[in-house]
Each structure stands twice: as structure tokens, then as C-alpha cells.
KOLFI-535110 format. One record per atom (N, C-alpha, C, O, CB): residue number from 1; atom name; x, y, z; residue in three letters. Coordinates in steps of 0.001 Angstrom, whole numbers, always signed. Glycine has a CB too. Layout:
BEGIN
PT resi name      px      py      pz resn
PT  NUM   CA       X       Y       Z  ALA
...
//
This chain:
BEGIN
PT resi name      px      py      pz resn
PT    1    N  -12758  +12193  +16841  MET
PT    1   CA  -11040  +10871  +16656  MET
PT    1    C  -11182  +10273  +17178  MET
PT    1    O  -12170  +10994  +17323  MET
PT    1   CB   -9520  +10950  +16977  MET
PT    2    N  -11322   +9130  +18089  SER
PT    2   CA  -10762   +8888  +19603  SER
PT    2    C   -9180   +8349  +18912  SER
PT    2    O   -8506   +8373  +17882  SER
PT    2   CB  -11873   +7419  +20789  SER
PT    3    N   -9196   +7844  +20407  ASP
PT    3   CA   -7958   +6833  +19723  ASP
PT    3    C   -7469   +5396  +19308  ASP
PT    3    O   -6451   +4784  +18984  ASP
PT    3   CB   -7192   +6931  +20307  ASP
PT    4    N   -9074   +5204  +19557  ARG
PT    4   CA   -9165   +4018  +18254  ARG
PT    4    C   -9988   +3915  +16879  ARG
PT    4    O  -11143   +4242  +16604  ARG
PT    4   CB   -9644   +2850  +18821  ARG
PT    5    N   -9053   +3388  +16188  LEU
PT    5   CA   -9770   +3546  +15130  LEU
PT    5    C  -10812   +2375  +14567  LEU
PT    5    O  -10687   +1151  +14620  LEU
PT    5   CB   -8840   +3861  +14249  LEU
PT    6    N  -11604   +2974  +14154  SER
PT    6   CA  -12443    +776  +13386  SER
PT    6    C  -12048    +255  +12466  SER
PT    6    O  -10843    +297  +12217  SER
PT    6   CB  -14080    +437  +12687  SER
PT    7    N  -12840    -339  +11739  TYR
PT    7   CA  -11837   -1031  +10924  TYR
PT    7    C  -12205     -88   +9264  TYR
PT    7    O  -11384    +282   +8425  TYR
PT    7   CB  -12186   -3078  +10955  TYR
PT    8    N  -13249     +25   +9259  GLU
PT    8   CA  -13443   +1152   +8174  GLU
PT    8    C  -12813   +2663   +8035  GLU
PT    8    O  -12335   +3279   +7083  GLU
PT    8   CB  -14758   +1390   +8217  GLU
PT    9    N  -13023   +2967   +9371  ASP
PT    9   CA  -11925   +3822   +9451  ASP
PT    9    C  -10449   +4194   +8767  ASP
PT    9    O  -10100   +5249   +8237  ASP
PT    9   CB  -11741   +3600  +10365  ASP
PT   10    N   -9556   +2702   +9006  LYS
PT   10   CA   -8546   +2486   +8707  LYS
PT   10    C   -8181   +1846   +6879  LYS
PT   10    O   -7277   +1857   +6043  LYS
PT   10   CB   -8289   +1697   +9856  LYS
PT   11    N   -9260   +1464   +7027  LYS
PT   11   CA   -9355   +1097   +5197  LYS
PT   11    C   -9914   +2578   +4969  LYS
PT   11    O  -10411   +2311   +3875  LYS
PT   11   CB  -10736    -495   +4483  LYS
PT   12    N  -10204   +3855   +5134  GLU
PT   12   CA  -10103   +4916   +4277  GLU
PT   12    C   -9003   +5427   +4305  GLU
PT   12    O   -8979   +6300   +3437  GLU
PT   12   CB  -10913   +5794   +4426  GLU
PT   13    N   -7701   +5340   +5032  LEU
PT   13   CA   -6784   +6428   +5482  LEU
PT   13    C   -5942   +5382   +3929  LEU
PT   13    O   -5927   +4222   +3518  LEU
PT   13   CB   -6009   +6561   +7669  LEU
PT   14    N   -5255   +6978   +3490  PRO
PT   14   CA   -4741   +6320   +2634  PRO
PT   14    C   -2945   +5225   +3242  PRO
PT   14    O   -2492   +4921   +4346  PRO
PT   14   CB   -4640   +7616   +1458  PRO
PT   15    N   -2674   +5086   +2395  ASP
PT   15   CA   -1239   +4573   +2899  ASP
PT   15    C    -993   +4840   +3293  ASP
PT   15    O   -1115   +4310   +4397  ASP
PT   15   CB    -361   +4394   +2676  ASP
PT   16    N    +167   +6694   +3219  SER
PT   16   CA    +860   +7163   +3758  SER
PT   16    C    +189   +7495   +4598  SER
PT   16    O   +1208   +7822   +5206  SER
PT   16   CB   +1492   +7800   +3292  SER
PT   17    N    -727   +7794   +5397  ALA
PT   17   CA   -1091   +7969   +6814  ALA
PT   17    C    -367   +6285   +7817  ALA
PT   17    O    -823   +5943   +8908  ALA
PT   17   CB   -3182   +8169   +6794  ALA
PT   18    N    +582   +5647   +7201  PHE
PT   18   CA    +691   +4573   +8632  PHE
PT   18    C   +2438   +4540   +8279  PHE
PT   18    O   +3187   +4572   +7302  PHE
PT   18   CB    -441   +2502   +8545  PHE
PT   19    N   +2498   +4462   +9650  GLY
PT   19   CA   +3779   +4248   +9920  GLY
PT   19    C   +5278   +3118   +9094  GLY
PT   19    O   +6492   +3080   +8896  GLY
PT   19   CB   +3417   +3885  +11179  GLY
PT   20    N   +3772   +2267   +8857  LEU
PT   20   CA   +4463   +1012   +7884  LEU
PT   20    C   +3474    +422   +6263  LEU
PT   20    O   +2945    -586   +5793  LEU
PT   20   CB   +4540    -596   +9170  LEU
PT   21    N   +3690   +1631   +5997  PRO
PT   21   CA   +2338   +1236   +4557  PRO
PT   21    C   +2528    -213   +3879  PRO
PT   21    O   +1544    -918   +3658  PRO
PT   21   CB   +2528   +2490   +2920  PRO
PT   22    N   +3301    -457   +3689  GLU
PT   22   CA   +3089   -2115   +2925  GLU
PT   22    C   +2421   -2873   +3655  GLU
PT   22    O   +1853   -3759   +3017  GLU
PT   22   CB   +4373   -3034   +2647  GLU
PT   23    N   +2199   -2893   +5121  ARG
PT   23   CA   +1574   -3591   +5988  ARG
PT   23    C    +179   -2733   +6762  ARG
PT   23    O    -607   -3107   +7633  ARG
PT   23   CB   +2722   -4029   +6941  ARG
PT   24    N    +282   -1669   +6134  ARG
PT   24   CA    -846    -954   +6532  ARG
PT   24    C   -1046   -1347   +8113  ARG
PT   24    O   -2026   -1850   +8662  ARG
PT   24   CB   -2130   -1327   +5560  ARG
PT   25    N    +143    -972   +8624  GLU
PT   25   CA     +52    -728  +10138  GLU
PT   25    C    +533    +416  +10727  GLU
PT   25    O   +1189   +1218  +10062  GLU
PT   25   CB    +666   -1664  +10810  GLU
PT   26    N    +301    +585  +11843  TYR
PT   26   CA    +823   +1419  +12839  TYR
PT   26    C    +561   +3394  +12097  TYR
PT   26    O   +1371   +4312  +11966  TYR
PT   26   CB   +2769    +752  +13078  TYR
PT   27    N    -869   +3297  +11802  PRO
PT   27   CA   -2027   +4305  +11507  PRO
PT   27    C   -1101   +5569  +12319  PRO
PT   27    O    -565   +5513  +13426  PRO
PT   27   CB   -3879   +3805  +12295  PRO
PT   28    N   -1130   +6476  +11529  MET
PT   28   CA    -981   +7970  +12215  MET
PT   28    C   -2096   +9085  +11495  MET
PT   28    O   -1574  +10176  +11263  MET
PT   28   CB    +779   +8598  +11927  MET
PT   29    N   -3199   +8997  +11202  PRO
PT   29   CA   -3964   +9869  +11273  PRO
PT   29    C   -3523  +11344  +12075  PRO
PT   29    O   -3418  +12310  +11319  PRO
PT   29   CB   -4983   +9192  +11761  PRO
PT   30    N   -3305  +11545  +13275  ASP
PT   30   CA   -3426  +13192  +13772  ASP
PT   30    C   -2527  +12748  +14881  ASP
PT   30    O   -2100  +11594  +14877  ASP
PT   30   CB   -5174  +14030  +14286  ASP
PT   31    N   -2215  +13580  +15818  ALA
PT   31   CA   -1220  +13719  +16381  ALA
PT   31    C   -1278  +12645  +17719  ALA
PT   31    O    -444  +12711  +18621  ALA
PT   31   CB   -1084  +15173  +16595  ALA
PT   32    N   -2410  +11633  +17703  ALA
PT   32   CA   -2879  +11017  +19257  ALA
PT   32    C   -2365   +9577  +18664  ALA
PT   32    O   -2010   +8718  +19471  ALA
PT   32   CB   -4940  +11143  +19881  ALA
PT   33    N   -2330   +9339  +17411  HIS
PT   33   CA   -2114   +8120  +16520  HIS
PT   33    C   -1023   +8445  +16913  HIS
PT   33    O    -877   +7960  +18035  HIS
PT   33   CB   -2470   +7868  +14986  HIS
PT   34    N    +280   +9289  +16457  VAL
PT   34   CA   +1698   +9392  +16444  VAL
PT   34    C   +2214   +8821  +18172  VAL
PT   34    O   +3178   +8156  +18551  VAL
PT   34   CB   +2126  +11192  +16005  VAL
PT   35    N   +1290   +9326  +18753  ARG
PT   35   CA   +1711   +8951  +20585  ARG
PT   35    C   +1893   +7449  +20672  ARG
PT   35    O   +2661   +6584  +21096  ARG
PT   35   CB    +267   +9378  +21908  ARG
PT   36    N    +633   +7649  +19966  ALA
PT   36   CA      +8   +5641  +20158  ALA
PT   36    C   +1023   +4944  +19260  ALA
PT   36    O   +1282   +3767  +19513  ALA
PT   36   CB   -2025   +5091  +19311  ALA
PT   37    N   +1648   +5575  +18195  ALA
PT   37   CA   +2398   +4769  +17191  ALA
PT   37    C   +3817   +4404  +17943  ALA
PT   37    O   +4360   +3409  +17463  ALA
PT   37   CB   +2623   +5668  +15708  ALA
PT   38    N   +4442   +4964  +18921  GLU
PT   38   CA   +5284   +5398  +19836  GLU
PT   38    C   +5653   +4637  +21034  GLU
PT   38    O   +6720   +4116  +21356  GLU
PT   38   CB   +4853   +6448  +20176  GLU
PT   39    N   +4076   +4721  +21838  ALA
PT   39   CA   +4169   +3779  +22690  ALA
PT   39    C   +4271   +2563  +22160  ALA
PT   39    O   +5133   +1916  +22754  ALA
PT   39   CB   +3272   +3822  +23472  ALA
PT   40    N   +3683   +1884  +21163  TYR
PT   40   CA   +3465   +1013  +21105  TYR
PT   40    C   +5029    +185  +19585  TYR
PT   40    O   +5134    -944  +19105  TYR
PT   40   CB   +1752   +1211  +20995  TYR
PT   41    N   +5581   +1022  +19446  PHE
PT   41   CA   +7113   +1061  +18796  PHE
PT   41    C   +8083     +21  +18994  PHE
PT   41    O   +8979    -185  +18175  PHE
PT   41   CB   +7847   +2189  +19272  PHE
PT   42    N   +7865    -981  +20589  ARG
PT   42   CA   +8268   -1965  +21054  ARG
PT   42    C   +8400   -3428  +20241  ARG
PT   42    O   +9136   -4401  +20076  ARG
PT   42   CB   +7562   -1960  +22025  ARG
PT   43    N   +6698   -2632  +19738  TYR
PT   43   CA   +6299   -4361  +19655  TYR
PT   43    C   +6010   -4967  +17790  TYR
PT   43    O   +5320   -5858  +17295  TYR
PT   43   CB   +4379   -4595  +20767  TYR
PT   44    N   +7227   -3618  +17071  CYS
PT   44   CA   +7460   -3425  +15866  CYS
PT   44    C   +8639   -4548  +15531  CYS
PT   44    O   +9558   -4455  +16345  CYS
PT   44   CB   +7780   -1926  +15647  CYS
PT   45    N   +8830   -5520  +14595  PRO
PT   45   CA   +9892   -6222  +14123  PRO
PT   45    C  +10696   -5884  +14162  PRO
PT   45    O  +10444   -4713  +13878  PRO
PT   45   CB   +9985   -6558  +13296  PRO
PT   46    N  +12344   -5957  +14407  GLU
PT   46   CA  +13306   -5840  +14647  GLU
PT   46    C  +13240   -4941  +12943  GLU
PT   46    O  +12758   -3838  +12687  GLU
PT   46   CB  +14130   -7206  +15197  GLU
PT   47    N  +13631   -5506  +12422  ASP
PT   47   CA  +14139   -5348  +10700  ASP
PT   47    C  +13576   -4298  +10525  ASP
PT   47    O  +14204   -3432   +9916  ASP
PT   47   CB  +13695   -6444   +9454  ASP
PT   48    N  +11753   -3905  +11145  LEU
PT   48   CA  +11303   -2737  +10386  LEU
PT   48    C  +10787   -2051  +11710  LEU
PT   48    O   +9649   -2019  +12179  LEU
PT   48   CB  +10123   -3020   +9067  LEU
PT   49    N  +12138   -1438  +12233  LYS
PT   49   CA  +11946    -820  +13342  LYS
PT   49    C  +12788    +718  +12661  LYS
PT   49    O  +12277   +1798  +12960  LYS
PT   49   CB  +12621   -1768  +14817  LYS
PT   50    N  +13748    +708  +11985  PRO
PT   50   CA  +14246   +2282  +11538  PRO
PT   50    C  +12873   +2456  +11064  PRO
PT   50    O  +11972   +2917  +11764  PRO
PT   50   CB  +15660   +2587  +10232  PRO
PT   51    N  +12722   +2009   +9649  LYS
PT   51   CA  +11394   +2626   +8965  LYS
PT   51    C  +10825   +3411   +9671  LYS
PT   51    O  +10961   +4633   +9615  LYS
PT   51   CB  +10380   +1778   +8598  LYS
PT   52    N   +9670   +2413  +10894  LEU
PT   52   CA   +8799   +3030  +11333  LEU
PT   52    C   +9352   +3938  +12697  LEU
PT   52    O   +8789   +4338  +13716  LEU
PT   52   CB   +7748   +2055  +11504  LEU
PT   53    N  +10527   +4026  +12249  ALA
PT   53   CA  +10937   +5457  +13628  ALA
PT   53    C  +10759   +6026  +12810  ALA
PT   53    O   +9592   +6356  +12595  ALA
PT   53   CB  +12405   +5909  +14569  ALA
PT   54    N  +12105   +6574  +11655  ARG
PT   54   CA  +11696   +7148  +10512  ARG
PT   54    C  +10214   +8080  +10089  ARG
PT   54    O  +10194   +9216   +9615  ARG
PT   54   CB  +11785   +6084   +9821  ARG
PT   55    N   +9490   +7544  +10295  ALA
PT   55   CA   +7993   +7581   +9549  ALA
PT   55    C   +7468   +8241  +11060  ALA
PT   55    O   +7049   +9395  +11155  ALA
PT   55   CB   +7107   +5698   +8872  ALA
PT   56    N   +7550   +7489  +11969  ILE
PT   56   CA   +7598   +8657  +13975  ILE
PT   56    C   +7583   +9664  +13438  ILE
PT   56    O   +6550  +10158  +12986  ILE
PT   56   CB   +9177   +8778  +15367  ILE
PT   57    N   +8807  +10235  +13362  LEU
PT   57   CA   +9216  +11460  +13641  LEU
PT   57    C   +8536  +12424  +12866  LEU
PT   57    O   +8147  +13482  +13362  LEU
PT   57   CB  +10528  +11561  +13503  LEU
PT   58    N   +8268  +11950  +10978  ALA
PT   58   CA   +8074  +12637  +10449  ALA
PT   58    C   +6950  +12925  +10108  ALA
PT   58    O   +6626  +13575   +9114  ALA
PT   58   CB   +8620  +12564   +9915  ALA
PT   59    N   +5947  +12237  +11300  ARG
PT   59   CA   +4448  +11887  +11074  ARG
PT   59    C   +4025  +13468  +12373  ARG
PT   59    O   +3144  +14325  +12313  ARG
PT   59   CB   +3884   +9643  +11711  ARG
PT   60    N   +5368  +13172  +13612  ALA
PT   60   CA   +5230  +14089  +14780  ALA
PT   60    C   +5572  +15663  +14231  ALA
PT   60    O   +4942  +16654  +14601  ALA
PT   60   CB   +6333  +13571  +16049  ALA
PT   61    N   +6763  +15682  +13217  LYS
PT   61   CA   +7127  +16998  +13177  LYS
PT   61    C   +6021  +17364  +12117  LYS
PT   61    O   +5847  +18581  +12042  LYS
PT   61   CB   +8735  +17296  +12802  LYS
PT   62    N   +5506  +16872  +11572  GLU
PT   62   CA   +3797  +17277  +11030  GLU
PT   62    C   +2486  +17905  +12015  GLU
PT   62    O   +1682  +18833  +11940  GLU
PT   62   CB   +3104  +15774  +10505  GLU
PT   63    N   +2783  +16888  +12883  PHE
PT   63   CA   +1730  +17083  +14020  PHE
PT   63    C   +2019  +18151  +14993  PHE
PT   63    O   +1364  +18677  +15893  PHE
PT   63   CB   +1572  +15828  +14827  PHE
PT   64    N   +3172  +18297  +14541  GLY
PT   64   CA   +3762  +19536  +16011  GLY
PT   64    C   +3734  +18327  +18026  GLY
PT   64    O   +3420  +18675  +19164  GLY
PT   64   CB   +1623  +21610  +16152  GLY
PT   65    N   +4263  +16890  +17412  VAL
PT   65   CA   +4278  +15802  +18538  VAL
PT   65    C   +5666  +16192  +19105  VAL
PT   65    O   +6382  +16831  +18333  VAL
PT   65   CB   +4152  +14067  +17988  VAL
PT   66    N   +6061  +15963  +20093  ASP
PT   66   CA   +7877  +15799  +20595  ASP
PT   66    C   +7509  +14789  +20953  ASP
PT   66    O   +6610  +14664  +21784  ASP
PT   66   CB   +8846  +16738  +21791  ASP
PT   67    N   +8182  +13741  +20352  VAL
PT   67   CA   +9174  +12008  +20314  VAL
PT   67    C  +10020  +12296  +21171  VAL
PT   67    O  +11007  +13007  +20983  VAL
PT   67   CB  +10139  +11382  +18808  VAL
PT   68    N   +9504  +11445  +22795  GLN
PT   68   CA  +10155  +11001  +23363  GLN
PT   68    C  +11496  +10048  +23893  GLN
PT   68    O  +12637  +10009  +24355  GLN
PT   68   CB   +9621  +11021  +23411  GLN
PT   69    N  +10087   +9203  +23313  SER
PT   69   CA  +11343   +7929  +22884  SER
PT   69    C  +12980   +7373  +22403  SER
PT   69    O  +13638   +7497  +21371  SER
PT   69   CB  +10953   +7563  +22092  SER
PT   70    N  +13240   +6653  +23851  PRO
PT   70   CA  +14871   +6677  +23040  PRO
PT   70    C  +15258   +5887  +21735  PRO
PT   70    O  +15820   +6119  +20665  PRO
PT   70   CB  +15980   +6060  +24043  PRO
PT   71    N  +14467   +4486  +22595  ALA
PT   71   CA  +14433   +3857  +21007  ALA
PT   71    C  +13480   +3981  +19914  ALA
PT   71    O  +13492   +3051  +19108  ALA
PT   71   CB  +14413   +2573  +21047  ALA
PT   72    N  +12595   +5002  +19699  VAL
PT   72   CA  +12390   +5433  +18533  VAL
PT   72    C  +13627   +6509  +17968  VAL
PT   72    O  +13941   +6392  +16783  VAL
PT   72   CB  +11016   +6003  +18615  VAL
PT   73    N  +14181   +7333  +18629  LEU
PT   73   CA  +14847   +8004  +18362  LEU
PT   73    C  +16909   +7366  +17502  LEU
PT   73    O  +17717   +7744  +16654  LEU
PT   73   CB  +14546   +8716  +19729  LEU
PT   74    N  +16689   +6054  +18714  GLU
PT   74   CA  +18072   +5985  +18051  GLU
PT   74    C  +17967   +4755  +17013  GLU
PT   74    O  +18843   +4299  +16279  GLU
PT   74   CB  +19348   +5733  +19231  GLU
PT   75    N  +16705   +4383  +17168  ALA
PT   75   CA  +16507   +3878  +15666  ALA
PT   75    C  +16063   +4242  +14566  ALA
PT   75    O  +15767   +3510  +13621  ALA
PT   75   CB  +15991   +3132  +15580  ALA
PT   76    N  +15960   +5888  +14654  ALA
PT   76   CA  +16292   +6785  +13478  ALA
PT   76    C  +17204   +6903  +13441  ALA
PT   76    O  +17767   +6520  +12416  ALA
PT   76   CB  +15927   +7849  +13283  ALA
PT   77    N  +17561   +7174  +13922  GLY
PT   77   CA  +19420   +7408  +13482  GLY
PT   77    C  +19718   +9134  +14095  GLY
PT   77    O  +20498   +9953  +13607  GLY
PT   77   CB  +19790   +7347  +11070  GLY
PT   78    N  +18810   +9309  +15299  GLU
PT   78   CA  +18929  +10377  +15427  GLU
PT   78    C  +20078  +10580  +16879  GLU
PT   78    O  +20398  +11705  +17260  GLU
PT   78   CB  +17486  +10889  +15415  GLU
//
């Protein structure tokens, strides 16, 4: 899988694969996409940042990704 998901690929993903499942945004089906979600975290609406940060950390743990972003860690309350 490349670092870009096609519309069809995204449609196939379960809601649980997204950082913001109710909006189906920030897909994280693998380690590369967890890193991408971390990189694009700053574009997330302020009110949704804590939820997304917790999702990034959960998926990062699942895929063995070391989250470095102070913004993600702070928003998650780490």
C-alpha cells in the first residue's frame, strides 16, 4: 500500500481505521498512515484534536510507531 489511499481504498476501510471515524478522516490502516496523521495533526479542528491525538497514539502503539509530535502528546494528555 502506498502512502496515498484511493477513494475506493478509503471506502473499504472500517470506521475504526480512522482517527476521526464519525468524519472518516485521518485514515490509519498502517504505520505509514499513522505517521501521516501525526504530520497532518495541525490541520485538525481544535475541538477534535484531543480525540484525534488519542486515536493516533492508540494506532501508533498497535503498529509500533514512536510518536514524536509534542502537539499530539500534549493534546492526548501525555
